[in-house]
N, C-alpha and C positions, 0 to 999 in steps of 0.2 A: 296549359295556356289556350289551346284551341277549344277545350271544353268550356273555359270561362267566356271566350268570345261567343260561342254558340248560346250560352246562357243569357248573355247580354242581348244578343240579337233576338232571342225568343221573348225576353222581357219587353223589349222595345216593340216587338210585333204585337204582343198582347195589349200593351198600353195603347198603341195606336189604334188597334181594333176597338178597344173599349171607348176611347175618346171619339172615334168616328161614329160608333153606335149612339153614344150620348148626344153628340152634335146632331145626328139625324133625328133623334127624338125631340130635341129642343126646337129645331127649326122646321119641323114637319109641317107641311101646309094643311094637313088634315087632322081631324080628331083621332083619338085612339081607336075608336070603333071603325071609322072609315079606313084607317091605316091597316088594321087587322083584316078587314074585308078585302082590301086591295092585295094584301100579302097572300091571303087564302086564295083569292081568285088567280093570282099569278102562279101560285104553287099548283093549283088545279090545272091551269092551262099548260104548265110545264110538264105535269104528269101525263096529260093527254098527248102532248107532243112526243114524249119519250115512248109511250106505248105505241103510237102510230109508227114511229121510226122502227121499233122492234117488229111490229107486224109487217111493215113493208120489207124489212131486211129478211125476215123469215120467208116471205113469199118469193123474193128474188132468189134466195139461196135454194129454195125448193125448186123453182123453175130452172136454175142452173144445174142442179143435180139431175133433174129429169132430162134436160138437154144432153147432159153427159152420158146418161144411161142409153139414150137413143143413139147417140153417136157411137158409143161402144158396141151396141148391137149391130149397127150398120157395118162397122169395121170388122167385127167378128164374122159377119156373114160374107163380107168380101174376101177375107183371108181364107175362110172355109172353101169358098168357090175357087180361089186360086189354087189351094192345095188339092182340091178335087180334080181340077183341070190337069194339074201336074201328075197326079196319080193315074188318071186316064191316059195321059200322053205316055207315061212310062210303061203302062200295061200294053198300050198299042205298039210301042217300040219293041217290047219283049215278044209279043206275038209275031210281029213282022220279021224280026231277026232270028227268033227262036233261041235267044240267050237271055240270061237273067242278070 
């Protein structure tokens, strides 16, 4: 029963799409050549837009990764410094008290 409903919905969708496309062609304010050129131009602009979004996204992700690497290096250096200070403090205490 659900399968029949889906078939009917699909059929209505296809029919609506076909009628819409047909109506668009019938009442189009331009000739066929002009319409094809307009569609091709729109597709070209859309493609350029998508490419620019991809390029910008790739750049931003690269910048974020570089920022993350720099931050990690700074934190690693800070932790190493803290560990080194702790090690020197422990060695100093060991020499001062003579115990380990």
